[in-house]
C-alpha positions, 0 to 999 in steps of 0.5 A: 199726223199732227203733232203730240199735244201737251196740256200743262196745268199750273194749279192756282196761277194768276195771270198777274203772277205769271206776267210778272215772273215772265217780265222779271226773267224768272221762267226760262222755259215758259218765256220761250213758249211765250215768245214762240206762241200766243197768250191770253187771259181766259176764264174758268168755271164756277165754283172756282175750286180745283175739282170743279175746274179740273173736271171742266178741263177733262170734260170740256163742260160746266158743272150742269154737264159734268155734275161736280158742283164744288170741293164739298157738297151734299149727296142727296141720294146718299144723304151724306156730305162729300168732302174731297179735301178742303183741309186735313181737318175737313177730311178727318171731320167728314171721315178720313176714309170715306173722303180719300176714297171720294177724292181718289176714286169715286169722284171720277168713277161715280160722281162725274156723269157718265154722259160727260165724255172725257178727252182721254176716253174720246182720244182713247176711242180714236186709237190715240195714246193718252197719258196723265200725271196726277190729274184727278179727273182721269177717267179713260178706257184702260184698266189700272190695278191699284199698286197698294195692298187692299184690306178685305171685307167691307173696307175694301175700296176699288181693286183698279181705276179706268184712266188714260193708257199711261196713268200716273197718280201720286205713286198710287196708280203707276202704269210704267216703272219710271224710277220717279221718287215719292210724290208726297214727301215734301210739299213745301219744296215742290216734291209733287211737281218733281215727281211729275217732272221726272215722269214727264221726262221719261215719257218724252224720251220714249215718245210715250204719248200722243196726248198728255195732261201734265198737272202741277199742284205745288204752286197752288199749295204754296199760294194758299199758305204765302198768298198769290203774290208771294210764291215765286219759288214755287212758280219757278219750280213749276217752270222747271218741271215744264223745262224738264219736258222741253230738255228731254225732247232735245231743246226748245226748237226740238220740243216744238218740232214734235209737240204743241203745248197749252199751259194754263191754270185751273183757277186764280186766287185772291188774298184773304184775310177775313173768315166767315162761317156760312152756316151762322145765318141758319143757326135757328134752323136745324143745320147738318153740316155733314160731320162724321157720325151725324145724320141728316134726319130732322135737319132743315138745311145742309151748308157746305162751305170751303175756300170762297164759295158754299152751298146751302141745301133745302132739306125741308122743301123751303125755296131758294129765295128764302134761304138767299134772303137770310144771307143779306148782309151776312159777313163775307157774302158777296152774291147769293145765287139761286133759281126761281120760275125757270131763271137764275137770279143773283142777289147782292145787297138786296138788289137782284138780276134775273136771267136765262138763255134765249135764242138771242143770248140771254133774257135779262131783267132787273139790275143787270149791272150786278153781273156784267163787266170785268168784275165777274167774267162770263158770269151769266153762263158760269152761274147758270151751269153751276146752278143747273148742276143736279148736285148743286144746293138750292143756293150757291154763295160767292164770297166777297173779296178778302173773305173766305168760308170756314170749312167743315174742320173749322179751317181756312187760309186767312193770311194767304190765298184762296179761291172759289168765288165768281170774282175776277181774281178767282176766275181769270186764268192764264193761257199760253199756247206754242207749237200750233200753226195758228193761235188755238185760243180765242181772246175770250178763251174759256177753260171749257175750250181745252178738251174740245181743243184737244179733240179737234187737234187730232181730228176727232169730233167733240161730242155734244157735251163738250160745248165751249159756249151756252150761248152767244150772250154776255 
């Protein structure tokens, strides 16, 4: 029987910040794992925002397969904007009750494609004991009744969720009584990570899982406020949370005797100090932004923006090219991405590259230098799969360095950190593995490698949707 497996996700952690903290001796738990294992810089999916990235971790797929396109997006069938929580102001603007339902329940149970098998479902089906703490793409085979009382009638949400066998979600769902404190009580002091650490210790002392996703979001929260290079205390608290798992097993050597572990991030972050309103490029059209109480009737386009990426939907049938050309020279816009005649097009400063996968990798025409290179890692695959998502806009917009797009509530992170773009700073993630016989991650590791890695570790064949590579191309 293989070792049990832990996947620890420190939200928003950049490779530079991890490497700096390891070099300064600030992270005892992660330092031990680094010395005992292997480390690579990997690449996340696109748009590089948390709902998309965590769903790619869970499903081993990009948005074309799992169908989560962004943090905020237009639901064509329901003719409304889905807002997963860009900010408190954005949630209020979209309708708080609807947004909470979308982020907690509907994303996993309705918006993620039923064809995109999650690692929890696949391992549950193989008879393994799965567990997750605070992980937002949690779909599994076990029914978990909601802990909190529900109002009746039209305001009723869900009576239960289907998740891993052992399932803990911000005190809302708790499959076991662990004595953990309230998760949401003091985010600046790391209360969510402390909640996860208590439950993680409880699980390890009881040998309570075969596969655990251990999600630590407080570093991302601190980095948004202070910037990606100024959240060291939050990273030290995340390290302490991982250290709780190690100590609960009896110490470092005993931990690695029983467990293999991968520690990674879901996306990077970049410092932002300038803000743009993506909708301003379409102010002569009828723009629907999704505020509560408004309808899309009579609108020409929908503009959804958050953090460092956005989407433009054509309600009047106009082609993506026309919308993309309106963004030429627009403040904050680095790339406008769209599909045309079976190919993906990246437009930058009125210059374009056209590409599509073929049997030899990628068929490319135009200025290939726009996307090839370290500035946009694994760009062809990530752009192609983002545009192929059925819930994506006709145009996807990636922000320029230092810029952020104002969200539905008019909020932003100027002066702090943000993410979402195709640029390397938002897209490069640390991936550290220990406890394996051989290094499990290739040097060009991708976030979509993680779910098939977990299945393969237990001898389970990954399904076709868990493809780590679109092609052998650039």
